[in-house]
C-alpha positions as CSV (number, residue, x, y, z in Angstrom):
1,M,0.0,0.0,0.0
2,K,2.9,2.4,0.6
3,N,3.8,2.5,-3.1
4,K,0.2,3.5,-3.9
5,F,-0.1,6.2,-1.2
6,W,0.2,9.3,-3.4
7,L,-2.2,8.0,-6.1
8,A,-4.7,7.1,-3.4
9,F,-4.3,10.5,-1.7
10,I,-4.6,12.5,-5.0
11,C,-7.8,10.5,-5.7
12,F,-9.2,11.4,-2.3
13,I,-8.5,15.2,-3.0
14,A,-10.1,14.8,-6.5
15,S,-13.1,13.1,-5.0
16,Y,-13.6,15.8,-2.4
17,I,-13.4,18.5,-5.0
18,I,-16.0,16.7,-7.2
19,Y,-18.2,16.2,-4.2
20,I,-18.2,19.9,-3.3
21,F,-18.8,20.9,-6.9
22,S,-21.6,18.3,-7.4
23,Q,-23.4,19.4,-4.3
24,Q,-23.7,23.0,-5.6
25,V,-24.9,21.7,-9.0
26,L,-27.4,19.3,-7.6
27,Q,-29.0,22.0,-5.5
28,L,-30.1,23.5,-8.8
29,I,-32.1,20.3,-9.5
30,F,-33.0,18.9,-6.1
31,D,-33.7,20.3,-2.7
32,I,-30.7,20.6,-0.3
33,Y,-31.4,17.3,1.5
34,F,-31.3,15.2,-1.7
35,S,-28.3,17.2,-3.0
36,I,-26.3,16.4,0.2
37,I,-27.2,12.7,0.2
38,I,-26.6,12.2,-3.5
39,S,-23.3,14.1,-3.6
40,Q,-22.0,12.3,-0.5
41,L,-22.9,8.8,-1.7
42,F,-22.2,9.1,-5.4
43,F,-19.6,11.8,-5.8
44,F,-17.6,11.3,-2.6
45,L,-17.9,7.7,-1.4
46,L,-18.4,6.0,-4.7
47,P,-15.2,7.3,-6.3
48,I,-13.2,6.3,-3.2
49,L,-14.7,2.8,-3.5
50,F,-13.7,2.7,-7.2
51,V,-10.2,3.8,-6.4
52,S,-9.9,1.2,-3.6
53,Y,-11.0,-1.5,-6.1
54,S,-8.7,-0.2,-8.8
55,L,-5.7,-0.2,-6.5
56,S,-6.6,-3.7,-5.3
57,F,-7.1,-2.7,-1.7
58,N,-8.9,-5.2,0.6
59,F,-12.3,-3.5,1.2
60,R,-12.8,-4.9,4.7
61,S,-9.3,-3.9,5.8
62,I,-9.1,-0.4,4.2
63,F,-12.5,0.7,5.4
64,R,-12.3,-1.1,8.8
65,I,-15.6,-2.9,8.3
66,N,-15.5,-5.1,11.4
67,R,-18.4,-5.6,13.7
68,L,-18.2,-5.0,17.4
69,F,-19.3,-8.3,19.1
70,N,-18.6,-7.1,22.7
71,F,-21.6,-5.2,24.0
72,S,-19.4,-3.3,26.5
73,L,-17.8,-1.5,23.5
74,Y,-21.1,0.2,22.7
75,I,-21.5,1.3,26.3
76,Y,-18.0,2.7,26.3
77,T,-18.7,4.4,23.0
78,F,-21.8,6.1,24.3
79,I,-19.9,7.3,27.5
80,L,-17.1,8.6,25.2
81,F,-19.7,10.5,23.1
82,C,-21.0,12.2,26.3
83,S,-17.6,13.2,27.5
84,L,-16.5,14.4,24.1
85,F,-19.7,16.5,23.8
86,L,-19.0,18.2,27.1
87,F,-15.3,18.6,26.2
88,I,-16.0,20.2,22.8
89,H,-18.5,22.7,24.1
90,S,-16.4,23.7,27.1
91,L,-13.4,24.1,24.9
92,I,-15.3,26.3,22.5
93,F,-16.4,28.5,25.4
94,I,-12.8,28.7,26.6
95,Q,-11.6,29.6,23.1
96,L,-14.1,32.5,23.0
97,T,-12.9,33.7,26.4
98,F,-9.2,34.0,25.4
99,L,-9.4,34.9,21.7
100,P,-8.5,38.5,20.8
101,E,-11.6,40.6,20.3
102,S,-11.2,41.1,16.6
103,F,-10.5,37.5,15.9
104,K,-13.4,36.4,18.1
105,I,-15.8,38.5,16.1
106,L,-14.4,37.0,12.9
107,V,-14.9,33.3,14.0
108,Q,-18.3,34.0,15.5
109,E,-19.6,35.7,12.3
110,H,-18.1,32.8,10.2
111,S,-19.8,30.2,12.4
112,K,-23.1,31.9,12.2
113,N,-23.4,30.9,8.5
114,T,-23.3,27.2,9.5
115,E,-25.7,27.8,12.4
116,Y,-28.3,29.5,10.2
117,I,-28.2,26.7,7.7
118,L,-28.6,24.0,10.4
119,R,-31.5,25.9,12.0
120,D,-33.4,26.4,8.7
121,L,-32.9,22.8,7.7
122,A,-33.8,21.4,11.0
123,K,-37.0,23.5,11.3
124,D,-38.0,22.8,7.8
125,S,-37.9,19.0,8.1
126,L,-36.2,17.5,11.1
127,P,-36.3,13.8,9.7
128,W,-34.7,14.8,6.4
129,A,-32.2,17.0,8.2
130,L,-31.2,14.1,10.4
131,L,-30.9,11.7,7.4
132,S,-28.9,14.1,5.3
133,L,-26.7,15.8,8.0
134,A,-26.4,13.0,10.6
135,V,-27.0,9.5,9.2
136,V,-25.4,9.8,5.8
137,P,-22.4,11.9,6.8
138,A,-21.6,9.7,9.8
139,I,-21.4,6.6,7.6
140,V,-19.7,8.2,4.5
141,E,-17.2,10.4,6.4
142,E,-16.2,7.6,8.8
143,L,-15.7,5.2,5.9
144,I,-13.5,7.7,4.1
145,F,-11.7,9.5,6.9
146,R,-11.2,6.9,9.7
147,G,-11.3,4.1,7.1
148,F,-9.6,4.9,3.7
149,L,-7.7,8.1,4.5
150,Q,-6.4,7.2,7.9
151,K,-5.4,3.7,6.8
152,I,-3.3,4.9,3.9
153,F,-1.6,7.5,6.2
154,E,-1.0,4.8,8.8
155,H,0.7,2.6,6.2
156,R,2.8,5.5,5.0
157,Y,3.7,7.3,8.2
158,G,2.8,5.0,11.1
159,A,-0.3,4.8,13.3
160,H,0.2,8.0,15.3
161,L,1.2,10.3,12.5
162,G,-1.5,8.8,10.3
163,I,-4.2,9.7,12.9
164,I,-2.8,13.3,13.3
165,Y,-2.6,13.9,9.5
166,T,-6.1,12.5,9.0
167,S,-7.5,14.6,11.9
168,L,-5.9,17.8,10.5
169,I,-7.4,17.3,7.1
170,F,-10.8,16.4,8.6
171,A,-10.9,19.6,10.7
172,L,-9.7,21.8,7.8
173,L,-12.2,20.5,5.4
174,H,-15.1,21.5,7.6
175,F,-14.2,25.1,7.1
176,N,-15.2,26.3,10.5
177,L,-12.7,28.5,12.3
178,L,-14.3,28.2,15.7
179,N,-14.6,24.4,15.5
180,L,-11.1,23.9,14.0
181,I,-9.4,22.8,17.2
182,P,-12.4,20.9,18.7
183,L,-12.9,19.0,15.4
184,F,-9.2,18.2,15.3
185,L,-9.2,16.8,18.8
186,L,-12.5,15.0,18.2
187,S,-11.0,13.3,15.1
188,L,-7.9,12.3,17.1
189,V,-10.0,10.5,19.7
190,I,-12.2,8.8,17.1
191,G,-9.1,7.9,15.1
192,K,-7.5,6.3,18.1
193,I,-10.7,4.2,18.8
194,A,-10.8,3.1,15.1
195,L,-7.1,2.0,15.5
196,Y,-7.7,0.1,18.7
197,T,-10.9,-1.6,17.6
198,N,-10.0,-1.9,13.9
199,S,-13.6,-0.8,13.3
200,I,-15.3,2.3,12.1
201,F,-18.6,1.5,13.9
202,P,-17.6,3.4,17.2
203,G,-16.8,6.4,15.0
204,I,-20.0,6.2,13.1
205,I,-22.0,6.1,16.4
206,I,-20.1,9.1,17.9
207,H,-20.3,11.0,14.6
208,F,-24.0,10.4,14.3
209,L,-24.7,11.4,17.9
210,V,-22.7,14.6,17.7
211,N,-24.4,15.7,14.5
212,T,-27.8,14.7,15.8
213,T,-27.6,16.6,19.1
214,T,-26.3,19.6,17.2
215,I,-29.2,19.5,14.7
216,I,-31.9,18.9,17.3
217,S,-30.5,21.7,19.5
218,K,-30.8,24.1,16.5
219,S,-34.4,23.1,15.8
220,F,-35.4,24.1,19.4
221,Y,-33.0,27.0,20.0
222,S,-32.7,29.8,17.5
223,G,-30.1,31.9,19.3
224,F,-26.6,32.2,17.9
225,L,-23.1,33.1,19.2
226,D,-23.3,36.8,20.1
227,A,-20.3,38.8,19.1
228,E,-21.2,41.4,21.7
229,Q,-21.4,38.9,24.6
230,D,-18.6,39.1,27.1
231,Y,-17.4,35.5,27.6
232,Q,-16.0,35.3,31.1
233,F,-13.8,32.4,32.1
234,S,-15.2,30.7,35.1
235,L,-14.3,27.9,37.5
236,E,-17.4,25.9,36.4
237,I,-16.3,25.9,32.8
238,L,-12.7,24.9,33.8
239,L,-14.0,22.1,36.0
240,L,-16.3,20.9,33.2
241,F,-13.4,20.9,30.8
242,I,-11.1,19.0,33.1
243,F,-13.8,16.5,34.1
244,S,-14.7,15.8,30.4
245,L,-11.1,15.5,29.4
246,F,-10.4,13.1,32.3
247,V,-13.3,10.9,31.4
248,T,-12.3,10.9,27.7
249,M,-8.8,9.9,28.5
250,I,-10.0,7.1,30.8
251,I,-12.3,5.7,28.1
252,V,-9.6,5.9,25.4
253,H,-7.2,4.1,27.7
254,T,-9.9,1.4,28.4
255,F,-10.2,0.9,24.6
256,K,-6.4,0.7,24.3
257,R,-6.0,-1.7,27.2
258,N,-8.9,-4.1,26.5
259,Y,-9.5,-3.9,22.7
260,N,-6.1,-2.9,21.2
261,Y,-6.0,-4.5,17.8
262,K,-2.5,-5.5,16.8
263,V,-1.6,-4.6,13.2
264,N,1.7,-4.9,11.4
265,Y,2.6,-2.3,8.7
């Protein structure tokens, strides 16, 4: 696989560009829900599947399609989601507390665009919003990022660097300044779990739950980040951050200790 790395990586970049372009074109024909679903499935995932077949990759291996037979894995995965959810939101608040005022306004205004879209889609049709923004992306993006992309990086640069490079790309391609660091750290954790279990299913579950809670929250709450709000650092936020980080580290260590899949590169 190492000899095929650059070809596989270039194909990933090309697939992503086609996916973004196709989504814009499809919105001229279909509504936004169908355009997202079709573009993700047929213009992002399908080319990656074709590339994997053309390069003679083992599908089950490259995409980590391995079931979780131990029920405790699902329990740990759900606990991990809860701790990550608290960790991400406390980290975002801390970022807003310490960011310079000019940059804080910039990231808040940029993030509002995404929040407006999520709110409108969720309020217009919550089931379709969940399908197009939670179910399909959780499956497609985990197959591609924690499966295909992370696997080729692992074979090229080793497990740890492979997870870091994949997480950096994952965070950057979401084009959200405020969520850049949280998404990077979230991807690091999911990447570690994918490595330890050799399965994308924990990642799919966490990805789905994160997107679902975000979408549902926007359907009931129409407020946005206020550029005029004075975000004050507090002991409560610090304790929440430390607690969620501690629980996350414990769960990740539990996965490593009990379910560490051994792979030779």
